[in-house]
Phi, psi and omega in degrees: 000136178277153180304326179288328170292329179286314179299323180289321181293311175306304183302318175292313172309309171308302185301321184293317175299316187293322182294308188300314184291313172296330182281323191267354177293152178283142185250180177080198178296127177242152169277110178266136174288131182211160178296347184281318189301122186092345180259164181293130180299131180294162182301147174225117180203153176159184179277139170277170179300339181277345175095012177267145179278138177227145180218135180302326186300325182294346182268000180314138182096353178233155171280144183224137174252116183261112183252118178261142183204173168217149178290347182254009184256118178304304176305329177294321180291327174289324181283340187299316180290338170297321187282325180294315178294322170295316176305314189294336184274355182280135169292131179303326186282309192228022181271180174294126175272139171246140171231128179258140180232116178296131186248110175053053186218157180269141189305316187298325176288322178291317177299315175293321183299306184291328170306315185284312192253008175074177181131095169270060178219170185289141180224117177260126187233355180240153178048047173259003185298320178299320187290317177300314174306307181303326182273351182071031180286129182264316183205148184254155004276144171222142182224149176229133175263118182255134182289168179293338170283352182092013174263146178283115181275325186200154181242135175239122190250128178097174175292151187248159167241147185310304177309327177288317173296329184287312182300314188293321176299316181304314175296316179301315176298318169302316175293323170302319178290327178293321181287348178285000000 
């Protein structure tokens, strides 16, 4: 066999393997391994678009979904009604809290977006760059599920659907119960 035929064969096999891997991987919300999963959640605090101070520390004892988004991000805009639906389904006393953290966005745009599209949860829109760095946010939307004990249970990459969040939460709660 000539060197060019060997190279062609190797490239062909590599291409087939790559196609198989990409075709068989799961899509949708995935629990992604990150250095944060299983670790104490980094701080999240600041002024909300309503002018109130909010801190993740004040939510100890509750599940919290920390959602990084931008009003200029199409998947973020598509996931927003799903987050609203999920939030509305939660019991105020013991349900999951959502906090949104604007990523590279103007506070005025964020406030206008929430006023127009709903979402009755804390939204941090100013001075959020450090928070995004601490959480290792690469691109939005990204969300993190934080346990009542303050540990990161899962990282969600890409736009979410209500049912997917509910399933992820159910699995995380089961795992948390098993660890006790």
